[in-house]
Backbone as a chain_set.jsonl record, in Angstrom:
{"seq": "MPIQIEQSWKHALQDEFEKPYFKELSRFVKHEYQTKTVFPPLTQIFSAFSHTPFNQVKVVILGQDPYHGSEQANGLCFSVAPGVRFPPSLQNIFKEIIAELGGDMPESGDLTHWADQGVLLLNSTLTVEAKKAGSHQRKGWEEFTDSAIRTLAEEREGLVFMLWGAYARKKGAFINRKKHLVLESPHPSPFSAHTGFFGNGHFKVTNDYLLSKLQTPIGWLVETKMPPTR", "coords": {"N": [[112.966, 48.705, 60.152], [114.447, 46.283, 62.148], [114.21, 46.267, 65.622], [116.354, 45.036, 67.419], [117.075, 44.906, 70.365], [118.487, 44.744, 73.581], [116.577, 43.845, 76.504], [116.607, 45.474, 78.878], [117.676, 47.854, 77.951], [115.759, 48.457, 76.053], [113.662, 49.087, 77.706], [114.764, 51.307, 79.077], [115.02, 53.156, 77.028], [112.536, 53.416, 75.928], [110.782, 55.537, 75.321], [112.033, 56.836, 73.23], [111.65, 55.295, 70.935], [109.137, 55.864, 70.067], [109.138, 58.416, 69.145], [108.859, 60.94, 66.575], [111.274, 61.388, 65.077], [112.644, 58.971, 65.319], [111.0, 57.136, 64.099], [111.097, 58.075, 61.491], [113.831, 57.738, 61.04], [113.942, 54.938, 61.156], [112.52, 54.236, 58.863], [114.21, 55.293, 56.922], [116.616, 53.81, 57.347], [115.736, 51.179, 56.868], [115.075, 51.339, 54.126], [117.621, 51.926, 53.07], [119.076, 49.55, 53.627], [117.678, 47.83, 52.03], [118.228, 48.675, 49.474], [120.916, 49.282, 49.106], [124.406, 48.602, 49.852], [125.086, 48.247, 53.159], [126.591, 48.826, 56.316], [126.846, 48.018, 59.861], [126.154, 44.414, 59.452], [122.628, 43.832, 59.218], [121.512, 42.553, 61.485], [123.254, 43.28, 63.455], [123.121, 45.912, 64.161], [122.373, 46.949, 66.66], [124.261, 45.877, 68.373], [125.984, 46.859, 70.412], [124.265, 47.524, 72.498], [123.008, 45.07, 72.918], [125.026, 43.373, 73.848], [125.822, 44.581, 76.18], [124.042, 45.055, 78.762], [121.889, 47.565, 80.214], [122.086, 47.894, 83.07], [124.499, 46.724, 83.534], [126.524, 48.166, 82.495], [129.741, 49.484, 82.801], [131.803, 50.948, 81.752], [132.057, 53.412, 79.217], [132.788, 53.806, 75.876], [133.108, 56.053, 73.298], [132.482, 56.189, 69.857], [132.39, 57.314, 66.406], [131.439, 56.786, 63.579], [130.382, 53.622, 62.118], [132.799, 51.287, 60.748], [133.341, 51.523, 57.238], [134.259, 49.77, 55.388], [134.36, 46.598, 53.656], [133.076, 43.879, 55.477], [134.073, 44.706, 57.936], [132.798, 46.212, 60.136], [131.074, 45.418, 63.167], [129.079, 46.327, 64.78], [130.056, 47.333, 67.154], [131.877, 49.994, 68.478], [135.089, 50.796, 67.201], [135.73, 48.108, 67.023], [136.371, 45.146, 65.077], [135.268, 42.521, 62.882], [136.118, 39.061, 63.555], [139.242, 37.964, 62.255], [139.627, 40.059, 60.54], [141.83, 42.541, 59.346], [143.518, 44.762, 61.571], [142.253, 48.017, 61.831], [143.993, 51.217, 61.721], [143.455, 52.896, 64.033], [142.456, 51.093, 65.942], [144.659, 49.414, 66.209], [146.402, 51.214, 67.435], [145.071, 51.6, 69.831], [145.378, 49.079, 71.036], [148.17, 49.114, 71.267], [148.515, 51.106, 73.194], [147.232, 49.945, 75.407], [148.931, 47.75, 75.871], [151.285, 49.123, 76.484], [150.565, 50.284, 78.895], [149.666, 48.174, 80.561], [151.031, 45.871, 79.954], [151.563, 42.744, 78.167], [150.628, 41.032, 75.085], [150.154, 41.747, 71.583], [146.876, 41.218, 70.544], [145.334, 38.491, 68.701], [142.928, 38.871, 67.452], [140.737, 41.515, 66.432], [138.24, 41.749, 67.382], [136.114, 43.109, 69.657], [134.175, 42.091, 71.27], [134.453, 40.746, 73.681], [135.132, 42.777, 75.43], [132.726, 44.222, 75.487], [131.065, 42.315, 76.65], [131.986, 42.371, 79.214], [131.082, 44.688, 80.272], [131.685, 47.047, 78.929], [130.455, 49.577, 77.142], [130.406, 49.946, 73.83], [129.955, 52.323, 71.903], [128.947, 53.714, 68.941], [128.29, 56.958, 67.565], [126.72, 57.168, 65.299], [124.901, 54.543, 63.994], [124.838, 53.091, 61.649], [126.1, 52.811, 58.251], [126.661, 53.616, 54.813], [128.295, 51.502, 52.479], [131.667, 52.238, 51.841], [131.293, 54.96, 52.085], [131.951, 57.149, 54.165], [130.367, 58.645, 56.947], [127.88, 58.798, 55.77], [125.382, 58.238, 56.896], [125.029, 60.081, 58.828], [123.375, 62.666, 60.732], [120.771, 61.773, 60.371], [119.239, 60.973, 62.407], [120.333, 59.122, 64.123], [122.234, 60.256, 65.884], [120.707, 61.662, 67.74], [119.392, 59.566, 68.976], [121.54, 58.082, 70.133], [122.605, 60.056, 71.765], [120.56, 60.215, 73.635], [120.773, 57.703, 74.818], [123.287, 57.909, 76.104], [122.78, 60.053, 77.815], [120.744, 59.018, 79.431], [122.101, 56.936, 80.733], [124.047, 58.479, 82.11], [122.468, 59.959, 83.829], [120.918, 58.127, 85.305], [122.603, 56.183, 86.319], [125.526, 55.696, 88.443], [129.023, 56.359, 89.023], [130.272, 55.533, 86.641], [132.668, 55.029, 83.983], [133.637, 57.191, 81.494], [135.12, 57.218, 78.426], [136.395, 59.571, 76.406], [137.487, 60.188, 73.388], [139.053, 62.342, 71.292], [137.824, 65.308, 69.585], [135.16, 65.147, 68.729], [133.94, 63.136, 70.325], [134.362, 64.265, 72.851], [132.763, 66.525, 72.704], [130.252, 65.345, 72.412], [129.967, 64.127, 74.87], [129.94, 66.222, 76.651], [128.073, 67.086, 78.516], [128.071, 65.357, 80.669], [128.038, 64.642, 84.106], [130.736, 65.394, 85.952], [131.238, 65.036, 88.618], [129.824, 62.888, 89.345], [130.548, 60.817, 87.732], [133.486, 59.231, 86.31], [135.265, 60.915, 83.971], [137.236, 60.586, 81.22], [139.442, 62.149, 79.064], [141.058, 62.551, 75.905], [143.213, 63.014, 72.987], [142.189, 61.519, 69.824], [142.645, 58.022, 68.931], [143.472, 57.771, 66.308], [145.956, 57.599, 63.671], [146.583, 60.195, 62.933], [146.416, 61.717, 65.202], [147.166, 60.311, 67.464], [149.74, 60.529, 68.551], [149.708, 62.938, 69.769], [148.774, 62.872, 72.306], [147.066, 60.712, 72.825], [148.574, 58.335, 73.024], [150.06, 57.299, 75.947], [148.069, 58.243, 77.601], [147.044, 56.789, 79.7], [144.523, 55.721, 80.183], [143.394, 53.115, 80.351], [144.53, 51.768, 82.512], [143.902, 53.617, 84.54], [141.129, 53.442, 84.455], [140.69, 50.752, 85.3], [141.786, 50.895, 87.882], [140.01, 52.693, 89.031], [137.59, 51.239, 88.876], [138.223, 49.147, 90.611], [138.422, 50.623, 92.957], [135.79, 51.091, 93.377], [134.925, 48.682, 94.12], [134.474, 46.923, 92.038], [134.806, 44.511, 89.376], [137.75, 44.68, 87.486], [138.399, 45.506, 83.992], [139.265, 43.025, 81.661], [141.326, 43.792, 79.425], [142.941, 42.655, 77.437], [142.388, 40.049, 77.701], [140.002, 37.527, 77.369], [137.78, 37.862, 79.494], [134.955, 36.853, 81.082], [132.016, 38.585, 82.125], [130.901, 38.285, 85.474], [127.871, 36.599, 86.437], [124.913, 38.5, 87.202], [123.437, 38.977, 90.423]], "CA": [[114.218, 48.347, 60.831], [114.194, 45.454, 63.327], [114.836, 46.824, 66.818], [116.827, 43.902, 68.207], [117.801, 45.569, 71.442], [118.36, 44.029, 74.861], [115.341, 44.267, 77.164], [116.791, 46.57, 79.829], [117.837, 49.05, 77.133], [114.459, 48.751, 75.452], [112.893, 49.769, 78.75], [115.376, 52.605, 79.374], [114.885, 54.062, 75.887], [111.25, 53.141, 75.298], [110.155, 56.758, 74.789], [112.681, 57.229, 71.974], [111.146, 54.532, 69.798], [107.859, 56.42, 69.643], [109.298, 59.796, 68.688], [108.836, 61.062, 65.101], [112.585, 61.269, 64.439], [113.068, 57.577, 65.277], [110.19, 56.474, 63.081], [111.664, 58.482, 60.211], [115.119, 57.054, 60.965], [113.681, 53.533, 60.857], [112.159, 54.149, 57.439], [115.428, 55.552, 56.143], [117.554, 52.683, 57.473], [115.14, 50.03, 56.175], [115.233, 51.561, 52.682], [119.04, 51.821, 52.746], [119.478, 48.139, 53.619], [116.995, 47.149, 50.919], [118.652, 49.177, 48.164], [122.346, 49.548, 49.046], [125.23, 47.835, 50.781], [125.164, 49.033, 54.393], [127.243, 48.144, 57.433], [127.168, 46.588, 59.971], [125.022, 43.573, 59.058], [121.366, 44.298, 59.797], [121.266, 41.974, 62.81], [124.251, 43.758, 64.414], [123.001, 47.355, 64.349], [122.28, 47.269, 68.085], [125.138, 44.967, 69.116], [126.52, 47.481, 71.628], [123.242, 47.417, 73.535], [122.708, 43.665, 73.167], [126.098, 42.734, 74.618], [126.084, 45.295, 77.431], [122.775, 45.524, 79.322], [121.907, 48.883, 80.856], [122.53, 47.841, 84.462], [125.822, 46.125, 83.615], [127.512, 49.078, 81.927], [130.743, 50.026, 83.722], [132.655, 51.852, 80.981], [131.486, 53.813, 77.931], [133.728, 54.334, 74.892], [132.321, 56.633, 72.22], [133.019, 56.316, 68.518], [131.595, 58.198, 65.555], [130.779, 56.019, 62.512], [130.884, 52.268, 61.884], [133.71, 51.146, 59.613], [132.563, 51.428, 56.004], [134.862, 48.779, 54.508], [133.705, 45.295, 53.611], [133.213, 42.88, 56.54], [134.771, 45.231, 59.106], [131.954, 46.616, 61.264], [130.242, 44.412, 63.824], [128.147, 46.977, 65.691], [130.757, 47.828, 68.342], [132.837, 50.989, 68.007], [136.507, 50.43, 67.1], [135.855, 46.66, 66.888], [136.193, 44.546, 63.756], [134.936, 41.107, 62.892], [137.287, 38.188, 63.655], [139.966, 37.704, 61.019], [139.812, 41.287, 59.77], [143.036, 43.292, 59.7], [143.244, 45.866, 62.486], [142.373, 49.406, 61.364], [145.057, 51.909, 62.46], [143.037, 53.373, 65.362], [142.375, 49.939, 66.836], [146.026, 48.997, 66.481], [146.951, 52.156, 68.413], [144.421, 51.309, 71.116], [146.062, 47.918, 71.606], [149.521, 49.533, 71.64], [148.431, 51.845, 74.447], [146.921, 48.977, 76.462], [150.148, 46.986, 76.157], [152.227, 50.031, 77.145], [150.104, 50.536, 80.259], [149.377, 46.994, 81.374], [151.799, 44.714, 79.517], [150.836, 41.783, 77.348], [150.975, 40.903, 73.675], [149.143, 42.16, 70.616], [145.922, 40.108, 70.365], [145.189, 37.99, 67.341], [141.661, 39.324, 66.897], [140.291, 42.857, 66.761], [136.848, 41.682, 67.829], [136.067, 43.583, 71.043], [132.967, 41.595, 71.937], [134.751, 40.375, 75.066], [135.022, 44.009, 76.222], [131.296, 44.511, 75.651], [130.494, 41.341, 77.579], [132.449, 42.692, 80.561], [130.475, 45.93, 80.728], [132.177, 48.208, 78.188], [129.531, 49.952, 76.089], [131.204, 50.413, 72.696], [128.848, 52.977, 71.222], [129.129, 54.712, 67.896], [127.259, 57.983, 67.514], [125.874, 56.76, 64.185], [124.97, 53.082, 64.084], [124.887, 52.472, 60.325], [126.821, 53.599, 57.241], [126.708, 53.008, 53.493], [129.62, 51.0, 52.118], [132.655, 53.128, 51.216], [130.848, 56.355, 52.169], [132.025, 57.562, 55.566], [129.481, 59.732, 57.345], [126.693, 58.853, 54.91], [124.145, 58.148, 57.677], [125.007, 61.109, 59.86], [122.282, 63.645, 60.694], [119.521, 61.119, 59.994], [118.515, 60.654, 63.629], [121.102, 58.264, 65.033], [122.905, 61.037, 66.929], [119.717, 61.953, 68.785], [119.152, 58.314, 69.697], [122.683, 57.73, 70.979], [122.664, 61.076, 72.819], [119.595, 59.819, 74.661], [121.337, 56.555, 75.541], [124.337, 58.412, 76.989], [122.155, 60.889, 78.849], [120.028, 58.137, 80.358], [123.129, 56.31, 81.562], [124.68, 59.479, 82.974], [121.522, 60.431, 84.839], [120.337, 57.065, 86.123], [123.656, 55.37, 86.909], [126.615, 56.438, 89.087], [130.332, 55.715, 89.049], [130.692, 54.983, 85.362], [133.834, 55.633, 83.339], [133.407, 57.592, 80.112], [136.337, 57.517, 77.681], [136.059, 60.47, 75.303], [138.711, 60.338, 72.591], [138.874, 63.223, 70.154], [136.926, 66.446, 69.773], [133.765, 64.756, 68.524], [133.473, 62.432, 71.521], [134.335, 65.202, 73.978], [131.574, 67.367, 72.546], [129.062, 64.512, 72.63], [129.864, 63.816, 76.299], [130.226, 67.435, 77.439], [127.074, 67.309, 79.569], [128.173, 64.337, 81.718], [128.386, 65.174, 85.425], [132.073, 64.923, 86.345], [131.238, 64.694, 90.045], [129.079, 61.632, 89.473], [131.218, 59.807, 86.921], [134.861, 59.513, 85.905], [135.319, 61.245, 82.557], [138.626, 60.611, 80.75], [139.513, 62.754, 77.741], [142.364, 62.612, 75.245], [143.086, 62.964, 71.529], [141.696, 60.287, 69.215], [143.731, 57.071, 68.618], [143.834, 57.814, 64.891], [147.366, 57.935, 63.415], [146.739, 61.64, 62.77], [146.403, 62.42, 66.487], [147.552, 59.455, 68.592], [151.007, 60.972, 69.135], [149.519, 64.234, 70.429], [148.222, 62.715, 73.644], [146.411, 59.429, 73.098], [149.627, 57.501, 73.597], [150.457, 57.771, 77.268], [146.96, 58.829, 78.365], [146.822, 55.995, 80.916], [143.096, 55.522, 80.419], [142.991, 51.743, 80.643], [144.93, 51.508, 83.898], [143.09, 54.49, 85.396], [139.786, 52.857, 84.495], [140.679, 49.566, 86.158], [141.997, 51.337, 89.262], [138.754, 53.302, 89.471], [136.631, 50.159, 89.102], [138.624, 48.465, 91.846], [138.078, 51.503, 94.077], [134.338, 50.966, 93.534], [134.707, 47.262, 94.418], [134.001, 46.254, 90.838], [135.815, 43.743, 88.654], [138.373, 45.445, 86.401], [138.215, 44.979, 82.638], [140.363, 42.282, 81.047], [141.421, 44.429, 78.11], [143.574, 41.767, 76.471], [142.005, 38.682, 78.027], [138.562, 37.36, 77.269], [137.23, 37.593, 80.821], [133.509, 37.022, 81.048], [131.428, 39.273, 83.261], [130.176, 37.358, 86.331], [126.418, 36.81, 86.358], [124.341, 39.364, 88.246], [122.655, 38.228, 91.411]], "C": [[113.917, 47.503, 62.065], [114.944, 46.002, 64.538], [115.219, 45.658, 67.736], [117.721, 44.437, 69.316], [117.488, 44.865, 72.751], [117.263, 44.673, 75.717], [115.52, 45.446, 78.114], [116.996, 47.9, 79.1], [116.521, 49.439, 76.481], [113.574, 49.495, 76.45], [113.438, 51.172, 79.002], [115.117, 53.623, 78.271], [113.517, 53.971, 75.222], [110.593, 54.384, 74.696], [110.738, 57.157, 73.437], [112.046, 56.549, 70.763], [109.83, 55.088, 69.256], [107.97, 57.836, 69.098], [109.343, 59.854, 67.156], [110.199, 60.864, 64.448], [112.996, 59.802, 64.305], [112.266, 56.795, 64.243], [110.704, 56.821, 61.686], [113.03, 57.811, 59.986], [114.927, 55.592, 60.575], [113.329, 53.337, 59.398], [113.389, 54.331, 56.557], [116.358, 54.34, 56.154], [117.023, 51.457, 56.736], [115.332, 50.157, 54.663], [116.69, 51.415, 52.259], [119.493, 50.373, 52.662], [118.844, 47.394, 52.452], [117.596, 47.514, 49.566], [120.157, 49.357, 48.008], [123.095, 48.558, 49.936], [125.506, 48.719, 51.995], [125.81, 48.185, 55.474], [126.815, 48.78, 58.749], [126.026, 45.733, 59.414], [123.768, 43.973, 59.84], [121.147, 43.8, 61.225], [122.235, 42.493, 63.875], [124.169, 45.263, 64.66], [123.067, 47.717, 65.829], [123.163, 46.372, 68.949], [125.66, 45.562, 70.419], [125.54, 47.331, 72.783], [122.989, 45.954, 73.912], [123.754, 43.0, 74.044], [126.309, 43.368, 75.991], [124.779, 45.853, 77.985], [122.945, 46.802, 80.136], [122.51, 48.839, 82.258], [123.904, 47.211, 84.64], [126.908, 46.998, 82.996], [128.439, 49.582, 83.025], [131.59, 51.104, 83.053], [131.938, 52.176, 79.674], [132.61, 54.374, 77.061], [132.907, 54.801, 73.696], [133.112, 56.675, 70.918], [132.115, 57.217, 67.695], [130.781, 57.415, 64.535], [131.219, 54.567, 62.568], [131.933, 52.293, 60.765], [132.886, 50.934, 58.346], [133.202, 50.495, 54.977], [134.186, 47.428, 54.644], [134.087, 44.417, 54.802], [133.986, 43.384, 57.754], [133.841, 45.413, 60.296], [131.154, 45.452, 61.835], [129.326, 45.021, 64.889], [128.753, 47.5, 66.971], [131.821, 48.812, 67.881], [134.271, 50.487, 68.175], [136.736, 48.939, 66.864], [135.697, 46.232, 65.441], [135.863, 43.065, 63.91], [136.21, 40.263, 62.98], [137.919, 37.946, 62.289], [140.218, 38.921, 60.161], [141.061, 42.016, 60.262], [142.685, 44.498, 60.575], [143.297, 47.211, 61.757], [143.396, 50.143, 62.231], [144.659, 52.373, 63.865], [142.991, 52.23, 66.363], [143.769, 49.433, 67.183], [146.663, 49.91, 67.531], [146.336, 51.966, 69.794], [145.13, 50.137, 71.791], [147.49, 48.281, 72.044], [149.51, 50.258, 72.984], [148.114, 50.911, 75.618], [148.176, 48.206, 76.865], [151.175, 47.855, 76.878], [151.851, 50.248, 78.604], [150.112, 49.283, 81.128], [150.229, 45.779, 81.03], [150.939, 43.791, 78.67], [151.284, 41.836, 75.904], [149.828, 41.376, 72.791], [148.177, 40.994, 70.375], [145.831, 39.687, 68.903], [143.948, 38.544, 66.658], [141.355, 40.752, 67.333], [138.829, 42.904, 67.156], [136.798, 42.024, 69.321], [134.805, 43.135, 71.783], [133.242, 41.24, 73.389], [134.836, 41.597, 75.968], [133.554, 44.281, 76.54], [130.662, 43.577, 76.673], [130.953, 41.55, 79.02], [131.877, 44.015, 81.079], [130.983, 47.183, 80.059], [131.208, 48.487, 77.039], [130.321, 50.621, 74.972], [130.241, 51.051, 71.692], [129.311, 53.98, 70.177], [127.996, 55.73, 67.956], [126.232, 57.678, 66.43], [126.009, 55.251, 64.033], [125.001, 52.362, 62.744], [125.642, 53.389, 59.362], [126.752, 52.866, 55.902], [128.141, 52.613, 53.166], [130.433, 52.059, 51.385], [132.245, 54.607, 51.232], [130.802, 56.783, 53.634], [131.083, 58.728, 55.829], [128.167, 59.788, 56.597], [125.373, 58.775, 55.675], [124.152, 59.102, 58.87], [123.837, 62.063, 59.629], [120.986, 63.062, 60.12], [118.68, 60.757, 61.219], [119.29, 59.813, 64.618], [121.73, 59.056, 66.172], [121.957, 61.371, 68.069], [119.459, 60.71, 69.635], [120.317, 57.975, 70.634], [122.94, 58.792, 72.05], [121.743, 60.703, 73.973], [120.121, 58.653, 75.487], [122.396, 57.013, 76.542], [123.746, 59.222, 78.134], [121.436, 60.036, 79.89], [121.001, 57.421, 81.285], [123.695, 57.299, 82.58], [123.761, 59.924, 84.099], [121.076, 59.34, 85.798], [121.372, 56.158, 86.79], [124.672, 56.28, 87.593], [127.905, 55.649, 88.97], [130.732, 55.025, 87.767], [131.956, 55.688, 84.88], [133.465, 55.945, 81.894], [134.75, 57.941, 79.482], [135.966, 58.326, 76.447], [137.335, 60.801, 74.546], [138.416, 61.202, 71.37], [137.793, 64.261, 70.398], [135.464, 66.055, 69.643], [133.205, 64.085, 69.778], [133.391, 63.376, 72.721], [133.105, 66.099, 73.907], [130.309, 66.584, 72.855], [128.869, 64.208, 74.116], [130.049, 65.012, 77.204], [129.291, 67.616, 78.621], [127.223, 66.364, 80.765], [128.679, 64.957, 83.014], [129.704, 64.565, 85.905], [132.166, 64.572, 87.828], [130.583, 63.336, 90.296], [129.771, 60.479, 88.759], [132.668, 60.208, 86.679], [134.89, 59.725, 84.396], [136.782, 61.42, 82.152], [138.641, 61.127, 79.317], [140.942, 62.728, 77.209], [142.14, 62.763, 73.752], [142.632, 61.578, 71.067], [142.868, 59.345, 68.925], [144.097, 56.988, 67.144], [145.319, 58.131, 64.717], [147.616, 59.438, 63.28], [146.87, 62.365, 64.103], [146.926, 61.608, 67.664], [148.803, 59.963, 69.308], [150.901, 62.343, 69.807], [148.859, 64.099, 71.79], [147.416, 61.46, 73.892], [147.423, 58.457, 73.688], [150.083, 58.113, 74.91], [149.318, 58.345, 78.095], [146.613, 58.036, 79.626], [145.395, 55.574, 81.162], [142.722, 54.116, 80.868], [143.368, 51.343, 82.072], [144.099, 52.343, 84.865], [141.679, 53.926, 85.547], [139.735, 51.666, 85.425], [140.914, 49.925, 87.624], [140.715, 51.93, 89.836], [137.704, 52.226, 89.762], [136.954, 49.399, 90.381], [138.266, 49.303, 93.069], [136.585, 51.465, 94.373], [133.924, 49.515, 93.815], [134.066, 46.525, 93.236], [135.146, 45.511, 90.156], [136.419, 44.592, 87.542], [138.162, 44.759, 85.052], [139.457, 44.218, 82.201], [140.522, 42.764, 79.614], [142.019, 43.521, 77.044], [143.198, 40.312, 76.688], [140.492, 38.587, 77.969], [138.006, 36.899, 78.611], [135.739, 37.853, 80.796], [133.024, 37.728, 82.303], [130.692, 38.248, 84.134], [128.696, 37.64, 86.274], [125.939, 37.713, 87.49], [123.495, 38.525, 89.189], [121.296, 38.893, 91.633]], "O": [[113.196, 47.962, 62.951], [116.161, 46.18, 64.493], [114.513, 45.338, 68.692], [118.948, 44.422, 69.218], [116.356, 44.444, 72.99], [117.049, 45.884, 75.663], [114.669, 46.334, 78.153], [116.546, 48.946, 79.569], [116.207, 50.624, 76.37], [112.836, 50.411, 76.086], [112.666, 52.123, 79.127], [115.006, 54.819, 78.542], [113.352, 54.399, 74.08], [109.918, 54.291, 73.671], [110.047, 57.737, 72.599], [111.92, 57.152, 69.697], [109.457, 54.811, 68.116], [106.976, 58.394, 68.633], [109.815, 58.915, 66.515], [110.291, 60.245, 63.388], [113.618, 59.418, 63.315], [112.795, 55.897, 63.589], [110.742, 55.964, 60.803], [113.339, 57.374, 58.878], [115.674, 55.068, 59.749], [113.783, 52.383, 58.765], [113.579, 53.613, 55.575], [116.829, 53.897, 55.107], [117.782, 50.77, 56.053], [115.71, 49.191, 54.0], [116.972, 50.843, 51.206], [120.212, 50.0, 51.735], [119.417, 46.43, 51.945], [117.484, 46.744, 48.612], [120.636, 49.565, 46.893], [122.489, 47.781, 50.674], [126.085, 49.799, 51.873], [125.601, 46.974, 55.536], [126.455, 49.957, 58.77], [125.026, 46.28, 58.948], [123.856, 44.402, 60.99], [120.653, 44.541, 62.075], [122.073, 42.194, 65.058], [125.053, 45.831, 65.301], [123.736, 48.679, 66.208], [122.855, 46.132, 70.116], [125.77, 44.857, 71.422], [125.94, 47.046, 73.912], [122.78, 45.637, 75.083], [123.425, 42.165, 74.886], [126.912, 42.753, 76.87], [124.438, 47.003, 77.711], [124.018, 47.074, 80.675], [123.358, 49.666, 82.591], [124.426, 47.16, 85.754], [128.078, 46.616, 82.973], [127.975, 50.054, 84.063], [132.037, 52.051, 83.701], [131.285, 51.31, 79.091], [133.304, 55.308, 77.463], [132.108, 54.042, 73.147], [134.254, 57.132, 70.88], [131.178, 57.815, 68.225], [129.553, 57.385, 64.62], [132.329, 54.29, 63.021], [131.949, 53.207, 59.941], [131.861, 50.252, 58.37], [132.753, 50.427, 53.833], [133.517, 47.156, 55.64], [135.268, 44.235, 55.099], [134.504, 42.579, 58.527], [134.071, 44.829, 61.356], [130.63, 44.615, 61.101], [128.854, 44.322, 65.786], [128.039, 48.059, 67.803], [132.595, 48.497, 66.977], [134.608, 49.84, 69.166], [137.854, 48.546, 66.531], [134.981, 46.87, 64.669], [136.146, 42.449, 64.938], [137.269, 40.7, 62.528], [137.221, 37.749, 61.294], [140.937, 38.843, 59.165], [141.308, 42.092, 61.466], [141.68, 45.17, 60.344], [144.306, 47.512, 61.119], [143.642, 49.734, 63.365], [145.456, 52.252, 64.795], [143.435, 52.379, 67.502], [144.028, 49.063, 68.328], [147.379, 49.438, 68.414], [147.008, 52.151, 70.809], [145.445, 50.199, 72.979], [147.96, 47.806, 73.077], [150.393, 50.048, 73.815], [148.67, 51.072, 76.704], [148.452, 48.03, 78.052], [151.862, 47.38, 77.782], [152.728, 50.383, 79.457], [150.516, 49.326, 82.29], [150.167, 44.765, 81.725], [149.746, 44.026, 78.481], [152.194, 42.582, 75.543], [148.672, 41.398, 73.214], [148.616, 39.894, 70.036], [146.204, 40.433, 67.998], [143.913, 38.675, 65.434], [141.669, 41.153, 68.454], [138.243, 43.983, 67.254], [137.371, 41.313, 70.146], [134.419, 43.727, 72.791], [132.371, 41.408, 74.243], [134.63, 41.469, 77.175], [133.183, 44.535, 77.686], [129.821, 43.997, 77.468], [130.378, 40.976, 79.945], [132.164, 44.412, 82.208], [130.745, 48.283, 80.556], [131.148, 47.723, 76.076], [130.842, 51.723, 75.142], [129.776, 50.399, 70.756], [129.979, 54.965, 70.492], [126.877, 55.401, 68.351], [125.035, 57.898, 66.612], [127.125, 54.737, 63.952], [125.172, 51.144, 62.705], [125.803, 54.582, 59.619], [126.78, 51.636, 55.863], [129.086, 53.31, 53.536], [129.957, 52.69, 50.441], [132.791, 55.41, 50.475], [129.742, 56.779, 54.259], [131.006, 59.673, 55.044], [127.405, 60.739, 56.771], [124.342, 59.205, 55.157], [123.37, 58.941, 59.807], [123.372, 62.247, 58.505], [120.21, 63.762, 59.47], [117.549, 60.291, 61.086], [118.964, 59.779, 65.805], [121.758, 58.583, 67.308], [122.356, 61.365, 69.234], [119.325, 60.795, 70.856], [120.101, 57.621, 71.793], [123.439, 58.47, 73.129], [122.1, 60.855, 75.141], [119.94, 58.614, 76.704], [122.408, 56.565, 77.689], [124.166, 59.088, 79.283], [121.516, 60.308, 81.088], [120.753, 57.312, 82.486], [123.806, 56.987, 83.766], [124.223, 60.232, 85.198], [120.877, 59.604, 86.983], [121.042, 55.437, 87.732], [124.686, 57.489, 87.358], [127.889, 54.426, 88.834], [131.458, 54.032, 87.798], [132.269, 56.797, 85.313], [133.031, 55.061, 81.155], [135.441, 58.85, 79.944], [135.297, 57.82, 75.546], [138.158, 61.592, 75.006], [137.614, 60.824, 70.515], [136.959, 64.117, 71.291], [134.617, 66.575, 70.369], [132.117, 64.432, 70.236], [132.454, 63.292, 73.516], [132.483, 66.396, 74.927], [129.394, 67.106, 73.492], [127.737, 64.048, 74.573], [130.289, 64.85, 78.401], [129.665, 68.23, 79.62], [126.556, 66.56, 81.781], [129.649, 65.715, 83.005], [129.775, 63.378, 86.222], [133.093, 63.874, 88.238], [130.78, 62.724, 91.346], [129.606, 59.316, 89.128], [133.034, 61.374, 86.823], [134.575, 58.813, 83.632], [137.481, 62.29, 82.673], [137.935, 60.603, 78.456], [141.904, 62.865, 77.964], [141.007, 62.656, 73.284], [142.686, 60.604, 71.818], [143.981, 59.817, 68.695], [144.964, 56.196, 66.775], [145.889, 58.858, 65.531], [148.737, 59.901, 63.49], [147.371, 63.488, 64.153], [147.112, 62.152, 68.752], [148.916, 59.842, 70.528], [151.883, 62.851, 70.349], [148.429, 65.095, 72.372], [147.101, 61.152, 75.041], [147.171, 57.832, 74.718], [150.444, 59.288, 74.976], [149.555, 58.882, 79.177], [145.955, 58.562, 80.524], [145.077, 55.109, 82.257], [141.819, 53.95, 81.688], [142.605, 50.658, 82.752], [143.643, 51.839, 85.892], [141.11, 53.934, 86.639], [138.833, 51.569, 86.257], [140.308, 49.326, 88.512], [140.38, 51.692, 90.997], [137.009, 52.293, 90.776], [136.054, 49.049, 91.144], [137.855, 48.764, 94.097], [136.161, 51.77, 95.488], [132.744, 49.167, 93.758], [133.236, 45.633, 93.412], [136.315, 45.85, 90.341], [135.685, 45.165, 86.737], [137.793, 43.587, 84.986], [140.575, 44.709, 82.354], [139.92, 42.207, 78.695], [141.646, 43.608, 75.874], [143.639, 39.437, 75.943], [139.786, 39.466, 78.463], [137.789, 35.708, 78.836], [135.311, 38.972, 80.515], [133.543, 37.509, 83.398], [129.941, 37.426, 83.61], [128.289, 38.786, 86.084], [126.488, 37.694, 88.592], [122.919, 37.508, 88.805], [120.494, 38.407, 92.431]]}, "num_chains": 1, "name": "protein.A"}
């Protein structure tokens, strides 16, 4: 498995790559891509890390699995490739943003512009076999992404963690609430969005918090590029 990961993340997670579980995970993923249809494309497995360097992370949104439909997944949780119809959860996310901040439904569901502004869009499992949800769970990805979250939570301060649904809340349970802003709500899925995701205020609260820390807020509906670091 090619580890195409941004340099600051490679440094932050360097110990993980040498652990037995990751070597076994790499063998598994390589074999899956060679013998089956797997998403996202091989070069986009680590897109979340590549677009959002370790020291530029401001917000973390946790997902579970990549989309397992054809041409949907692009390595960023909840995001789809340009031109792909919005999955229901993503559509609900946009509805909540518009309700909080105003604006119009975007034409594209590609959230790369979020990632480029400092939003780490991290799935717990980074690969999946086509049409088989959860097929790459419990192969090692969860340990790897747990380490990424833990490293961020311990080494950075003043981050915003958006934990939507029971799975994300459990995965982020260890995060120090005194050190970071942790926002929890039901998942944006149609099965749960009306039980508390709609009206959660997370996007406005996040931007207000970033402003309070003298940081640039996220352009949720506008492709605002992150200013270069000095």
